DRENDO-1510 file (C-alpha; in Angstrom, 1 decimal, always signed):
<recs>
REC; n; res; u; v; w
REC; 1; MET; -35.1; +1.5; +3.1 .
REC; 2; ASP; -33.1; +4.1; +1.2 .
REC; 3; ASP; -34.4; +4.3; -2.4 .
REC; 4; THR; -30.7; +4.5; -3.6 .
REC; 5; HIS; -29.5; +1.2; -5.0 .
REC; 6; TYR; -25.7; +0.9; -5.4 .
REC; 7; ASP; -23.6; -1.3; -7.6 .
REC; 8; ALA; -21.2; -1.7; -4.7 .
REC; 9; CYS; -20.6; -0.6; -1.1 .
REC; 10; ILE; -16.9; -0.1; -0.1 .
REC; 11; VAL; -16.2; -0.3; +3.6 .
REC; 12; GLY; -13.0; +1.4; +4.5 .
REC; 13; CYS; -11.6; +4.4; +2.6 .
REC; 14; GLY; -7.8; +4.0; +2.8 .
REC; 15; ILE; -5.7; +3.7; -0.3 .
REC; 16; ILE; -7.2; +0.3; -1.2 .
REC; 17; GLY; -10.8; +1.3; -0.6 .
REC; 18; SER; -10.5; +4.7; -2.4 .
REC; 19; THR; -8.8; +3.1; -5.4 .
REC; 20; ILE; -11.4; +0.4; -5.7 .
REC; 21; ALA; -14.2; +3.0; -5.5 .
REC; 22; LEU; -12.6; +5.2; -8.2 .
REC; 23; SER; -11.9; +2.2; -10.4 .
REC; 24; LEU; -15.6; +1.3; -10.3 .
REC; 25; ALA; -16.8; +4.8; -10.8 .
REC; 26; LEU; -14.6; +5.1; -13.9 .
REC; 27; ARG; -16.5; +2.2; -15.3 .
REC; 28; GLY; -19.8; +3.9; -14.7 .
REC; 29; LYS; -20.8; +2.2; -11.5 .
REC; 30; LYS; -22.6; +3.9; -8.6 .
REC; 31; ILE; -20.7; +3.4; -5.4 .
REC; 32; LEU; -21.2; +4.1; -1.7 .
REC; 33; VAL; -18.0; +4.4; +0.4 .
REC; 34; VAL; -18.3; +4.0; +4.2 .
REC; 35; GLU; -15.5; +5.3; +6.4 .
REC; 36; HIS; -15.4; +5.1; +10.2 .
REC; 37; GLU; -13.1; +8.1; +10.4 .
REC; 38; ALA; -14.2; +11.7; +9.8 .
REC; 39; VAL; -11.9; +12.0; +6.8 .
REC; 40; PRO; -10.8; +9.3; +4.3 .
REC; 41; LEU; -7.2; +8.2; +3.8 .
REC; 42; ARG; -6.1; +8.8; +7.4 .
REC; 43; GLY; -5.4; +5.2; +8.5 .
REC; 44; SER; -2.6; +2.8; +7.6 .
REC; 45; THR; -2.2; +4.6; +4.3 .
REC; 46; LEU; -0.1; +7.3; +6.0 .
REC; 47; ALA; +2.5; +4.8; +7.1 .
REC; 48; GLY; +4.0; +4.5; +3.6 .
REC; 49; PHE; +7.0; +6.2; +1.9 .
REC; 50; GLY; +5.4; +6.0; -1.5 .
REC; 51; ALA; +7.9; +3.6; -3.0 .
REC; 52; LEU; +6.5; +1.3; -5.7 .
REC; 53; THR; +8.5; -2.0; -5.4 .
REC; 54; PRO; +7.1; -4.8; -7.6 .
REC; 55; TYR; +10.5; -6.2; -8.3 .
REC; 56; SER; +12.7; -5.7; -5.2 .
REC; 57; ASP; +10.3; -6.5; -2.3 .
REC; 58; PRO; +10.8; -10.1; -1.2 .
REC; 59; TYR; +7.1; -10.5; -0.5 .
REC; 60; TYR; +6.5; -10.5; -4.3 .
REC; 61; VAL; +7.0; -14.0; -5.6 .
REC; 62; GLY; +4.9; -16.1; -8.0 .
REC; 63; ASP; +1.5; -14.7; -8.8 .
REC; 64; THR; +1.9; -11.8; -6.4 .
REC; 65; ALA; +5.0; -10.7; -8.3 .
REC; 66; LEU; +3.1; -10.7; -11.6 .
REC; 67; PHE; +0.2; -8.9; -10.0 .
REC; 68; ALA; +2.5; -6.2; -8.6 .
REC; 69; ALA; +4.1; -5.7; -12.0 .
REC; 70; LYS; +0.7; -5.3; -13.5 .
REC; 71; SER; -0.1; -2.7; -10.9 .
REC; 72; LEU; +3.0; -0.6; -11.8 .
REC; 73; GLU; +2.0; -0.8; -15.5 .
REC; 74; ILE; -1.5; +0.5; -14.7 .
REC; 75; TYR; +0.1; +3.4; -12.8 .
REC; 76; GLN; +2.3; +4.3; -15.7 .
REC; 77; LYS; -0.1; +3.8; -18.6 .
REC; 78; PHE; -3.5; +4.8; -17.2 .
REC; 79; TRP; -4.1; +5.6; -13.6 .
REC; 80; LEU; -2.2; +8.8; -13.0 .
REC; 81; SER; -3.4; +10.3; -16.2 .
REC; 82; GLU; -7.0; +9.5; -15.3 .
REC; 83; LEU; -6.4; +11.0; -11.9 .
REC; 84; PHE; -5.2; +14.2; -13.6 .
REC; 85; LYS; -8.3; +14.3; -15.8 .
REC; 86; LEU; -10.5; +14.0; -12.7 .
REC; 87; THR; -8.7; +16.5; -10.4 .
REC; 88; GLY; -6.3; +18.7; -12.5 .
REC; 89; ARG; -3.6; +17.5; -10.1 .
REC; 90; ASN; -0.4; +16.2; -11.6 .
REC; 91; VAL; +1.2; +13.4; -9.5 .
REC; 92; PRO; +4.4; +12.3; -11.3 .
REC; 93; LEU; +6.2; +9.1; -10.9 .
REC; 94; SER; +9.9; +9.7; -10.2 .
REC; 95; SER; +12.4; +8.4; -12.6 .
REC; 96; ALA; +14.6; +7.2; -9.7 .
REC; 97; GLY; +15.1; +3.5; -9.2 .
REC; 98; LEU; +16.0; +1.5; -6.2 .
REC; 99; LEU; +19.5; +0.3; -5.4 .
REC; 100; GLN; +19.7; -2.9; -3.4 .
REC; 101; LEU; +23.2; -2.9; -1.8 .
REC; 102; PHE; +25.4; -5.9; -0.9 .
REC; 103; SER; +28.5; -5.9; +1.2 .
REC; 104; LYS; +29.4; -9.4; -0.2 .
REC; 105; LYS; +29.3; -10.6; -3.8 .
REC; 106; GLU; +28.1; -14.0; -2.7 .
REC; 107; LYS; +24.9; -12.5; -1.2 .
REC; 108; MET; +24.3; -10.5; -4.4 .
REC; 109; GLU; +24.7; -13.7; -6.5 .
REC; 110; ARG; +22.2; -15.5; -4.3 .
REC; 111; GLU; +19.7; -12.7; -4.8 .
REC; 112; ILE; +20.2; -12.8; -8.6 .
REC; 113; GLN; +19.4; -16.6; -8.4 .
REC; 114; ARG; +16.2; -15.8; -6.5 .
REC; 115; TYR; +15.0; -13.6; -9.4 .
REC; 116; GLU; +15.7; -16.4; -11.8 .
REC; 117; SER; +13.6; -18.9; -9.8 .
REC; 118; ASP; +10.8; -17.0; -7.9 .
REC; 119; CYS; +10.1; -13.7; -9.5 .
REC; 120; ILE; +8.7; -12.2; -12.7 .
REC; 121; PRO; +9.6; -14.3; -15.8 .
REC; 122; GLY; +12.2; -12.5; -17.9 .
REC; 123; TYR; +12.9; -9.8; -15.3 .
REC; 124; ARG; +16.6; -9.2; -14.4 .
REC; 125; PRO; +17.8; -6.3; -12.3 .
REC; 126; GLN; +20.8; -4.3; -13.6 .
REC; 127; ILE; +24.0; -5.5; -11.9 .
REC; 128; LEU; +26.4; -2.8; -10.7 .
REC; 129; ASN; +29.9; -3.5; -9.6 .
REC; 130; LYS; +31.6; -1.5; -6.9 .
REC; 131; ALA; +33.1; +1.1; -9.2 .
REC; 132; SER; +29.8; +1.7; -11.0 .
REC; 133; LEU; +27.9; +2.0; -7.7 .
REC; 134; GLN; +30.4; +4.6; -6.4 .
REC; 135; ASN; +30.1; +6.6; -9.6 .
REC; 136; ILE; +26.3; +6.6; -9.5 .
REC; 137; GLU; +26.0; +7.3; -5.7 .
REC; 138; PRO; +29.3; +8.6; -4.3 .
REC; 139; ALA; +27.8; +9.2; -0.9 .
REC; 140; ILE; +27.4; +5.5; -0.3 .
REC; 141; ASN; +30.0; +3.9; +2.0 .
REC; 142; LYS; +32.7; +2.0; +0.2 .
REC; 143; VAL; +32.1; -1.2; +2.2 .
REC; 144; PHE; +29.5; -2.3; -0.5 .
REC; 145; GLU; +30.8; -4.5; -3.2 .
REC; 146; GLY; +27.9; -3.9; -5.6 .
REC; 147; ALA; +24.2; -3.4; -6.1 .
REC; 148; LEU; +21.2; -4.5; -8.0 .
REC; 149; ARG; +19.3; -1.6; -9.7 .
REC; 150; HIS; +15.6; -2.0; -10.0 .
REC; 151; PRO; +13.5; +0.3; -12.3 .
REC; 152; GLU; +11.1; +1.1; -9.4 .
REC; 153; PRO; +9.8; +4.6; -9.2 .
REC; 154; TRP; +8.4; +6.4; -6.1 .
REC; 155; ILE; +5.4; +8.6; -5.8 .
REC; 156; ASP; +5.0; +11.6; -3.5 .
REC; 157; LEU; +2.5; +10.2; -1.0 .
REC; 158; ASP; +1.2; +13.5; +0.2 .
REC; 159; LEU; +0.5; +14.7; -3.4 .
REC; 160; TYR; -1.1; +11.4; -4.2 .
REC; 161; VAL; -3.3; +11.2; -1.2 .
REC; 162; GLY; -4.4; +14.8; -1.8 .
REC; 163; ALA; -5.3; +13.9; -5.4 .
REC; 164; LEU; -7.3; +10.8; -4.3 .
REC; 165; GLU; -9.3; +12.9; -1.8 .
REC; 166; VAL; -10.2; +15.4; -4.5 .
REC; 167; ALA; -11.1; +12.6; -6.9 .
REC; 168; LEU; -13.4; +11.0; -4.4 .
REC; 169; ALA; -15.2; +14.3; -3.8 .
REC; 170; ALA; -15.4; +15.1; -7.5 .
REC; 171; SER; -16.7; +11.8; -8.8 .
REC; 172; SER; -20.4; +11.9; -9.5 .
REC; 173; GLY; -20.6; +8.1; -9.1 .
REC; 174; ILE; -19.3; +8.1; -5.5 .
REC; 175; ASP; -21.2; +8.8; -2.3 .
REC; 176; LEU; -19.0; +9.1; +0.7 .
REC; 177; CYS; -20.4; +8.4; +4.1 .
REC; 178; THR; -18.0; +9.2; +7.0 .
REC; 179; ASN; -18.1; +8.6; +10.8 .
REC; 180; CYS; -20.0; +5.3; +10.4 .
REC; 181; THR; -19.7; +1.7; +9.4 .
REC; 182; VAL; -21.8; -1.3; +8.5 .
REC; 183; ARG; -24.2; -2.6; +11.2 .
REC; 184; ASP; -26.1; -5.4; +9.6 .
REC; 185; ILE; -25.9; -7.4; +6.4 .
REC; 186; ASP; -28.7; -9.5; +4.9 .
REC; 187; ARG; -28.4; -11.4; +1.7 .
REC; 188; LEU; -31.6; -11.6; -0.4 .
REC; 189; ASP; -32.5; -14.6; -2.6 .
REC; 190; SER; -31.5; -12.6; -5.6 .
REC; 191; GLY; -28.0; -12.2; -4.3 .
REC; 192; THR; -28.5; -8.5; -3.6 .
REC; 193; LEU; -27.4; -7.3; -0.2 .
REC; 194; ASP; -29.5; -5.3; +2.3 .
REC; 195; LEU; -27.2; -3.2; +4.4 .
REC; 196; SER; -27.8; -0.9; +7.4 .
REC; 197; LEU; -25.2; +1.5; +8.7 .
REC; 198; THR; -24.5; +2.7; +12.3 .
REC; 199; SER; -25.9; +6.0; +11.1 .
REC; 200; ASP; -29.3; +4.3; +10.8 .
REC; 201; ARG; -29.2; +4.5; +7.0 .
REC; 202; LYS; -30.4; +1.5; +5.1 .
REC; 203; PHE; -29.9; +0.6; +1.4 .
REC; 204; ARG; -29.3; -2.1; -1.1 .
REC; 205; CYS; -26.2; -3.0; -3.1 .
REC; 206; GLU; -25.0; -5.7; -5.5 .
REC; 207; PHE; -21.6; -6.1; -4.0 .
REC; 208; LEU; -19.9; -5.4; -0.6 .
REC; 209; VAL; -16.1; -4.8; -0.6 .
REC; 210; VAL; -14.5; -5.0; +2.8 .
REC; 211; CYS; -11.3; -2.9; +3.0 .
REC; 212; THR; -11.1; -2.1; +6.7 .
REC; 213; GLY; -7.4; -2.2; +7.1 .
REC; 214; LEU; -6.4; -2.2; +10.8 .
REC; 215; ASN; -9.9; -2.5; +12.0 .
REC; 216; VAL; -11.8; -5.8; +12.3 .
REC; 217; LEU; -15.4; -5.8; +10.9 .
REC; 218; GLU; -17.1; -8.6; +12.8 .
REC; 219; ARG; -20.6; -8.9; +11.3 .
REC; 220; GLN; -23.0; -11.7; +10.5 .
REC; 221; ASN; -22.4; -13.1; +7.0 .
REC; 222; LEU; -18.8; -12.0; +7.0 .
REC; 223; LYS; -15.6; -14.0; +7.6 .
REC; 224; THR; -13.4; -12.4; +10.3 .
REC; 225; PHE; -9.7; -11.8; +9.7 .
REC; 226; PRO; -8.1; -10.2; +12.8 .
REC; 227; MET; -5.4; -7.8; +11.7 .
REC; 228; GLU; -2.2; -7.5; +13.7 .
REC; 229; TRP; -0.8; -4.0; +13.9 .
REC; 230; VAL; +2.8; -3.7; +12.6 .
REC; 231; ARG; +4.4; -0.4; +13.4 .
REC; 232; GLY; +7.0; +1.3; +11.2 .
REC; 233; ASP; +8.8; +4.4; +12.3 .
REC; 234; GLY; +10.3; +7.1; +10.0 .
REC; 235; ILE; +12.7; +10.0; +10.1 .
REC; 236; ALA; +12.9; +12.8; +7.6 .
REC; 237; LEU; +16.4; +14.3; +7.2 .
REC; 238; ARG; +17.6; +17.4; +5.3 .
REC; 239; SER; +21.2; +17.9; +4.2 .
REC; 240; PRO; +23.0; +21.2; +4.9 .
REC; 241; ASN; +22.6; +22.4; +1.3 .
REC; 242; ASN; +19.0; +21.1; +1.0 .
REC; 243; ILE; +20.0; +18.7; -1.7 .
REC; 244; PRO; +19.5; +15.0; -1.0 .
REC; 245; LEU; +22.6; +12.9; -0.9 .
REC; 246; PHE; +21.2; +10.3; -3.2 .
REC; 247; LYS; +19.5; +10.2; -6.6 .
REC; 248; ASN; +18.0; +6.7; -6.1 .
REC; 249; ASN; +16.1; +5.0; -3.3 .
REC; 250; ILE; +18.6; +3.0; -1.4 .
REC; 251; TYR; +18.1; -0.3; +0.5 .
REC; 252; ALA; +20.6; -2.3; +2.5 .
REC; 253; SER; +18.8; -4.5; +5.1 .
REC; 254; PRO; +17.5; -3.2; +7.4 .
REC; 255; GLY; +18.0; +0.4; +6.4 .
REC; 256; PHE; +16.0; +2.2; +3.7 .
REC; 257; ILE; +16.6; +5.8; +2.4 .
REC; 258; ALA; +14.2; +7.5; +0.0 .
REC; 259; PRO; +15.2; +10.9; -1.4 .
REC; 260; ARG; +12.4; +13.3; -2.2 .
REC; 261; ALA; +12.0; +16.2; -4.7 .
REC; 262; THR; +11.3; +18.5; -1.6 .
REC; 263; GLY; +14.9; +18.0; -0.5 .
REC; 264; GLU; +14.0; +15.6; +2.3 .
REC; 265; MET; +15.4; +12.1; +2.7 .
REC; 266; LEU; +13.1; +9.6; +4.3 .
REC; 267; LEU; +14.7; +7.0; +6.5 .
REC; 268; GLY; +13.3; +3.8; +7.9 .
REC; 269; SER; +14.2; +0.3; +9.2 .
REC; 270; THR; +11.7; -0.7; +11.9 .
REC; 271; TYR; +9.1; -3.4; +11.8 .
REC; 272; VAL; +7.4; -4.0; +15.2 .
REC; 273; LYS; +4.5; -6.3; +15.7 .
REC; 274; GLU; +2.0; -4.9; +18.2 .
REC; 275; GLY; -0.6; -7.7; +18.2 .
REC; 276; VAL; -4.3; -7.6; +17.3 .
REC; 277; LYS; -6.1; -4.6; +18.9 .
REC; 278; PRO; -9.8; -4.2; +19.7 .
REC; 279; SER; -12.0; -3.2; +16.8 .
REC; 280; GLY; -12.2; +0.6; +16.5 .
REC; 281; SER; -9.0; +1.2; +18.4 .
REC; 282; PRO; -7.9; +4.8; +17.7 .
REC; 283; ILE; -4.5; +5.3; +15.9 .
REC; 284; PRO; -2.1; +6.8; +18.5 .
REC; 285; ASP; -0.1; +10.0; +18.0 .
REC; 286; ARG; +1.8; +9.7; +14.7 .
REC; 287; GLU; +4.3; +12.5; +15.3 .
REC; 288; THR; +6.6; +10.9; +17.9 .
REC; 289; ILE; +8.9; +7.9; +17.9 .
REC; 290; SER; +10.9; +6.3; +20.7 .
REC; 291; PHE; +14.6; +7.0; +21.3 .
REC; 292; GLU; +15.2; +3.3; +20.6 .
REC; 293; SER; +13.6; +3.6; +17.1 .
REC; 294; LEU; +15.5; +6.8; +16.4 .
REC; 295; GLU; +18.8; +5.1; +17.3 .
REC; 296; LYS; +17.9; +2.0; +15.3 .
REC; 297; ILE; +17.0; +3.8; +12.1 .
REC; 298; SER; +20.0; +6.2; +12.4 .
REC; 299; SER; +22.4; +3.3; +13.0 .
REC; 300; ALA; +21.0; +1.2; +10.1 .
REC; 301; CYS; +21.2; +4.1; +7.6 .
REC; 302; GLN; +24.6; +5.4; +8.7 .
REC; 303; LEU; +25.9; +1.9; +7.7 .
REC; 304; ILE; +24.7; +3.0; +4.2 .
REC; 305; SER; +26.2; +6.5; +4.3 .
REC; 306; ALA; +28.4; +8.1; +6.9 .
REC; 307; ASP; +27.5; +11.5; +5.3 .
REC; 308; LEU; +24.1; +11.4; +7.0 .
REC; 309; LYS; +25.8; +12.5; +10.2 .
REC; 310; ASP; +25.8; +16.1; +8.9 .
REC; 311; CYS; +22.1; +16.1; +8.1 .
REC; 312; SER; +19.4; +17.6; +10.4 .
REC; 313; VAL; +16.3; +15.8; +11.6 .
REC; 314; GLU; +13.3; +17.6; +10.0 .
REC; 315; ARG; +10.5; +15.4; +11.5 .
REC; 316; VAL; +9.7; +12.0; +12.8 .
REC; 317; TRP; +6.5; +9.9; +12.5 .
REC; 318; ARG; +4.9; +6.5; +13.2 .
REC; 319; GLY; +2.6; +4.5; +11.0 .
REC; 320; TRP; +0.9; +1.1; +11.3 .
REC; 321; ARG; +0.4; -1.6; +8.7 .
REC; 322; PRO; -2.4; -4.3; +8.8 .
REC; 323; CYS; -1.0; -7.8; +8.8 .
REC; 324; SER; -2.8; -11.1; +8.3 .
REC; 325; ALA; -2.1; -14.3; +10.2 .
REC; 326; ASP; +0.3; -15.5; +7.4 .
REC; 327; GLU; +1.6; -12.0; +6.5 .
REC; 328; ARG; +0.0; -12.1; +3.0 .
REC; 329; PRO; -2.8; -9.9; +1.7 .
REC; 330; ILE; -6.4; -11.3; +1.9 .
REC; 331; PHE; -8.0; -10.4; -1.5 .
REC; 332; GLY; -10.9; -12.1; -3.3 .
REC; 333; PRO; -14.5; -13.1; -3.0 .
REC; 334; ASP; -16.0; -14.8; +0.0 .
REC; 335; PRO; -16.0; -18.5; -0.6 .
REC; 336; LYS; -19.7; -18.8; +0.3 .
REC; 337; ASN; -21.0; -15.4; -0.9 .
REC; 338; PRO; -19.5; -14.2; -4.2 .
REC; 339; ASN; -21.2; -10.8; -3.7 .
REC; 340; ILE; -18.8; -10.1; -0.8 .
REC; 341; VAL; -15.1; -9.3; -1.6 .
REC; 342; TYR; -12.3; -8.9; +0.9 .
REC; 343; ALA; -9.3; -6.6; +0.3 .
REC; 344; LEU; -7.4; -6.6; +3.6 .
REC; 345; GLY; -4.0; -7.1; +5.3 .
REC; 346; PHE; -1.7; -5.5; +2.7 .
REC; 347; LEU; +1.1; -4.9; +5.2 .
REC; 348; GLY; +2.7; -1.9; +3.5 .
REC; 349; LEU; +2.2; -3.3; +0.0 .
REC; 350; GLY; -1.0; -1.3; -0.6 .
REC; 351; ILE; +0.7; +1.6; -2.3 .
REC; 352; THR; +2.1; -0.8; -4.9 .
REC; 353; LEU; -0.8; -3.1; -5.4 .
REC; 354; SER; -3.8; -0.7; -5.0 .
REC; 355; VAL; -4.4; +0.0; -8.7 .
REC; 356; ALA; -4.3; -3.6; -9.7 .
REC; 357; VAL; -6.6; -4.4; -6.8 .
REC; 358; GLY; -9.0; -1.7; -8.0 .
REC; 359; ASP; -8.8; -3.0; -11.6 .
REC; 360; SER; -9.5; -6.6; -10.6 .
REC; 361; VAL; -12.5; -5.6; -8.4 .
REC; 362; ALA; -13.9; -3.4; -11.1 .
REC; 363; GLU; -13.6; -6.2; -13.7 .
REC; 364; TYR; -15.3; -8.6; -11.3 .
REC; 365; VAL; -18.2; -6.3; -10.5 .
REC; 366; THR; -18.6; -5.3; -14.1 .
REC; 367; SER; -18.3; -8.7; -15.9 .
REC; 368; GLY; -18.0; -11.4; -13.3 .
REC; 369; ARG; -14.5; -12.3; -14.5 .
REC; 370; ALA; -12.1; -13.0; -11.6 .
REC; 371; ASP; -8.5; -11.9; -11.6 .
REC; 372; PHE; -7.5; -12.4; -8.0 .
REC; 373; PRO; -4.0; -13.9; -7.2 .
REC; 374; GLU; -4.6; -17.4; -5.8 .
REC; 375; SER; -2.0; -16.8; -3.1 .
REC; 376; MET; -4.2; -14.1; -1.6 .
REC; 377; ASN; -7.4; -16.2; -1.7 .
REC; 378; PRO; -9.5; -15.6; +1.5 .
REC; 379; GLY; -10.4; -19.3; +1.5 .
REC; 380; ARG; -7.0; -20.2; +2.7 .
REC; 381; PHE; -8.3; -19.4; +6.2 .
REC; 382; PRO; -11.0; -22.1; +6.7 .
REC; 383; SER; -12.2; -20.8; +10.0 .
REC; 384; GLY; -12.2; -17.2; +8.8 .
REC; 385; SER; -9.7; -16.2; +11.5 .
</recs>
């Protein structure tokens, strides 16, 4: 048995696992992070565009909407400044918002009603009529009758992932163990966990946090939640003058356009379920997409702006998102073993929710107080699968 005793072991070092580890380390806890890849933050994290969408994303209703709003507040008031202190790397939030476009006023009115009934109490998006929309974003096609403007920033995902990697390496409270995973878990009478890794290392910890993303960790004493792989394809365009056509993120179902400070515009629209894959399945080549996806994304986004036709394709990529059986995150303590916490199946919502997830786990490990959204409770799957 390793003499080292950890406050928590985090299994899986994507954006969720790394954020939980750093949140705990900032509270003075000693953490072991176990990652089956050779380098952290190389799994489903890289599928994202870096858009923080607590208000506009239709997945956020009820307690998840409140949780997402809390997460954005932590980003703004605490998290990014702490990351700068740890790493010296400045990762700004853009001031750009998101424009949700509507070709019919009736659809926009129904969406406004949805905010009144399902979303964050007191939150109302800014309503833009056709003239205001054209004034703000003249490159948008004139078929749209109006838009809702949400104050949702974006974060440069490459900068952010780079800063997280540096922070993990720089934190004296975090030990990172790569190319391995957990082999066996034994719970002692005291509640402490005895863990052994596939690297033959053995140690004890007070809490185990499972953040394995696309991979299923089937082990004794753990519930099993098979994750379906949901693919999203992306295109990066560049305009002839290297200036993005838009100032805001733009969304008109199913097309999404995200301008970047680099001059790129990121385009997406695809959401393809690929089923549950065997545990440990390698992530395929990210740097290609099918002709069908290219055509689908291009068509969806040209419905937003015909000016995209003059832009050049800079790069394309594929990413995969982990999806639970009911398409909602699985987050909270094991119903039978409160020393085990699950944080799985965030389906593209991880970039927005990660810092609230990290804050909740850190509070739970530190004080025992639980702040987990009931709609994400792992106990909603009685059989564990």
